[in-house]
C-alpha positions, 0 to 999 in steps of 0.5 A: 503539490498533488500528493501527500506522503506518509510513513510508519515505522510499523509500530501500530496503534491499538486497533479495533478488531475485525468482526468474525464474519470477515475473513482475511488472507494475504495473497502472494504471487507465484508462477501460477498466481499472477493476478490477485483475486478480484483484480484486473490484468494490470496487476500482472505488471507487478507480478512481472516486477516481482519475478524479474526482481525490479522490486528491491525486496521480495515482499509484494503481496495483497491483503484481502478482507472478504465476507462470504465469497466476495472481497470487500477490501484490499491493500496492496503491499508493494516493495520499493522500486525505481518509481519511489526513490525516497524509499529504502530497499527494505521498505514497502508502500501500502498502495491501491487500497480499495473498499467495496462501496457497500462496506465503506464507513465500517473501519475496514480500510484502517484495519486492512492497512494495519493488518498489511503492515503487521503482515510484512513487518521486518526489522528496520522497515518503514511503510509508506502511504501516498494519497492525493491531497484531496482524498480526505478519506484516504488521509483519515485512514492512514493517520488512524492507522498510525502513519505520519505526514512527512512530505508533499510529492509530485509525479514526473514523466520520463521519456514522455511516460508517467509509467517511467516517471517517479514520485518526487517527495519534498520532505516536511520533516527529516526523513525517517 
């Protein structure tokens, strides 16, 4: 298995505060806001999924942490859709997290993940996080943020394309 699948019910552990020199914003798509700040054209696909209602809920967003005029961390909040069949309609996955190399090791990824969950909490919602097994930093971040390992997963291809494929999970424990 290539991926680990984690879940959180949105109950967060007590977390460290964010240094006052950083700012936090939640970017949300609109007709004129297609690509989140600092990201590339591929994110326009998620904008299209949002507006075409491919996502099963309307909570697509990107949590940004910055210092001055630069984004130093991002955590994408992506609603359930066909690629993640283990998620319920109300669920979201925290995905495509990234921290600027000069800012790594400062806890920003854990804080960003916890803030992303807090920004999108809803009754009955679960939050999912998928990491490659070999990405020990990512695994550490999500476990510090209160996520629990629930399965191993593999990507499938449909019609020869990984874009049309799914992430199929083999649960370790009964699903949440």
